[in-house]
N, C-alpha and C positions, 0 to 999 in steps of 0.2 A: 446483391453482393455475394461473392464466393469467399468463405471465411474458413481458415484452418485453425483449429484448436489443438495446440501441440502439448501433449501430456494430459491424460485424462484420469489421473489419480489425484487424490487430495482436492485442491481447489480447482484443478482442471475440469473435473466432472461438473462442477458448478458453472464454470464458464460455458461448457458444452450445453448445459441445460438452458441458460439464458440466451445464448446465441441461437439455439434451435427455436426458442420461444419467439425471438424477433422475426422469424419467418412469417409469423402471423401478422406482423405489422408491415410486411412488404419490404423490410429493410434488408433481409437476408434471403438468398435463394438456395445456395448450396452450402452445406456444412461438412467439412472434413474433420474426422477425428484421427489424430496422429498419436501413435504410441507403439511400444515394442511388445506389449502384452496382448496376446491373442484373445484372452478372456475379456479384457476391457474393450477391445475393438468390437467383439461380437455383441457385447452389451450396448455399446454406443450405436451400433447399427439397429439393434432390435428396439431399444427404448426411444431413441431420438431420430432414427432414420438418417443417421450420418453416414457418409462414405468413409470407410475405413482405409487408413493408410499406415502400413507397418514401417516405422522408422522415419526420423525427421529428414534424413537425406533424400528419401523419395518425395517427401512433402515439399522440399525445396524446389523441386522441378514442376510442382503444380502451378497452374495458372490461377492464382488467387488474388483477391483485392485487399485482403487484410489477414493478419495472423495474430493470435494470442498465444504467448509462450508461457506455459505453466509447468515446466519440467523442474527438477531439483535446481536449487540456486546456483550450484557450481557449473551447471550446464547452460544457464541463461545466456551468457555472452556468446557462446559458440552457436547455440540454436537460433538466437535472434539475428546473429550476423548472416545466417543463410538467407534470411528474408530481406533484411535491410540492404544487403549487397545487390539485390535485384530490384530495389526501390519499392518493396512491399511495406505499407504502413504496419507497424508492429506495436502491440502492447505487451510489455514484459511484466509478469506478476512480481509483486513485491517480495523481497528486496530486488531492486532492478538488476544488480549483479552482486557477486560475492565480495568484490573489492571496489574501491573507488577508482583504482587504475583501470580495471576492466570497464567500468562505466565510461571513463573518458575515451577509451578505444572504441567502444560500441557507439557512443554518441558522435564521434568523429566520422565513423563509417556511415551513420545514418543522418548526417547533417542536412542532406537534401531531401530526406524522407521523414514522414511523421513517425516519431517514436516516443512512447510514453510508458508510464508504469501504473500499477494497480493500487492506488490509495483509495479504496472504495469507501472509506469512512467520510471522505469529503462529500459523498452523496447521501449520507445519513440525514434524515429529516431534522434530527435534533441539531446537528452541526449547521445545517442550512439556516435553521431558525436563529441560532446564536449569532452566526455571522451577520445575518440581516438585521439583528437587533443589538449589535455590539455597543451602540451608542448609549444604551441603558446602563452600561457599566461605568461610564465616565472614563477616567484615565486608567489604562491597563497597568496593573501592578504586578500580578504574579499568576502562575498557572501550576496546576498539579495533575499529573496523569498517572494512573496506576493500572497495571495489567498483570494478572496472575492466572496460572493454570498448571496442571500437571504436564509432564513432558509430552510434546506433540508426537503423534504417530506418523512419522515421516523421516526421511534421511536427516541426520544431524549435520547439516552442511553450513549452518550459520548459528551464531549465538542468540540469546534472548533479546539483545539490543536491536539487532537488525530484523528479528522476527516479530517482536511485540512492541518494544518502546518506540520503534520508528514511526508507528501510527500516530502517537501523541506528539512526537517531535514535529511531524508534518502538520498536524492539526493546529497546534499553537500558531505556527506561521500562517497557515491557510486562513484561520479565523481572524487573527490580529494584524497580520501583515508584518510582524516583527521577526527578526532573525537573531539567533544567538551569535555572540561574538567569541565566547570562550566556554569551555566545558570542564567541569571537575566531576569525577565519577569514582565510586567504590563498588566492589562486587567481586565475583570470582566464579569458579567452577567446582562443583562437588563431584563431578564425574565428567570424563570426556575432555575434548580439546577446547570447547568454546564455553564462554561464560553462561551460567544458568540463573544468575541473579545479579541485578545491577540497580544502583541508585545514582541518577545523573542530575547534576545541578548545572543549569544553563544560565549564563549571564547575557541579558538582552539590553545592555545600556542602562536605562532607567528602570527596567523591570527584570524579572527572573522567572525561572520555571524549574520544577523538579519532576523527573520522570522515573518511576519505579516499575520494575518488571521482574518477574521470576517464573520459573517452571517448577517450583518446589511446593507452593501453597496448593492444596487440593481443590480449593474453591475457585471457580472461574469468575474473575472480577475484572470489569471493564468500565472505567470511570475517568472523567476529566473535569476539572474545576478551573474556571477562569475568574479571577478576582480583579475588580476595579475599585475606585474610590466611591462609587455610587451603588455597588451591589456585587453579587456573585452569581454566575451561571454554572450549573452543574448538569452534565450530560451523563446519564446512566445508560450505557450501551446494552447492558444485559437486559434491562427492563424497557428499553426504548422510551425513556422518559427524560424530560428537561425540566429543571427547576430554576427559578430566578428568586434570589433572596435579596430584597431591597428594603428601603425605609418603611414601606407599607406592609411588609410581611413577606409571605412566600406565595409565588404564583407558578402554577404548572400549566403551560399552554397545551392545547390539543395538537397532536402532530398527525400529518397525513401518513397513511400506511403505504410504504413503498420499499421495494427491495434495493438497497444500495448497489449491489453487484449488477442488477439489471439496468439501473440508471447509468452506471459507469460504462458498461459495455455498449449500451445504446449510444452514448455520447461519443465514445471512441469510434464506433463504426460510422456515425454521422460525420465526424471529422475526417475519417479515412476516405469517405465518399465525396468530400469537398462541400458538405452541406452544413458547415459550422461544427458545433460539437465542442464540449468542454473537456479538456484533457490536462493532465499534470504537465507543467512546463519543464523543459530540460533543466533550467536553473534550479528548480525545486528538487529535482532528482539528485543533482550534484550536492545541493545544500544538505539534504537529509543524510546522505551517505557520509558527508564530511562530519556532521555531528556524531553519527554512530562511530566512525573510526576514531574521532577525537576522544570519545568516551572510552573506547577500548584501550587507547594509548594511556589515558589518565589512570585507568584501573591498574595498568602494568607499572606505571612510573610513580603514581601517587601525586602527580602534579596537575596544576591547572593547564589546560591545553587550548591555545587559541586556534580558531578555525583556519587562520592564515598559516598555521604551522603544519597542517595536514596536506 
């Protein structure tokens, strides 16, 4: 396959690394590194043997089999559209677009083409283990996700909800199959246009979830807990560990060591080549963005917001 990685700063350089690695599996033949920064392009050529392309407009004319878009969020819709309009399967890094409206427009453009997003934590071995063993929990009662860190070193083009909390919002649905019906949130911004701290309460019919995220706490914390009437699963992403708390005590399973991003991009490229492959469904992309936008509205209004209102 001929694959274009668009944007090779931040997460884009990691996508470039794993796509180049997939050449060793025979899945990828040619890798194009697309950016406007000459220093990054020279680095991509030297380190990964990528073919450098200066500017996404030039990349849109390339004969490629798949594209991964990892530019700033406000550019996702425009850059992905250049590939989807030509029928090129495209993975857009999370968040899929800056707004739900942009997502609808992009998905409509790509409705005959494979289009997905990068929820790489779906491929974390701890998440896979919990999903496969969910029956141990009994009836799903509640979930709690927490993510903290200092301000990210990247353009401030979205708030902490779409940057951090969106992962746990997706994971609760991916693991349990449940979707929130309404959201209440509190939070705000200590600087800039977007929220930098948020606490989100989601109503899931007979269950509930709380998602907490901020860019203010100096310690990087990544953890999700899922509680049932027969036990509790805890995934500590920072330590790559899973714990099950049940009637017989605490159990910590051994997990296979695997890089989620490599697994994700491999699955995307398999899907793009028509060989199967697991990708995030369009319905899940829309759902998570709806929850995020409902949370932002709730922070501004102080009211419970139903997803059907977004």
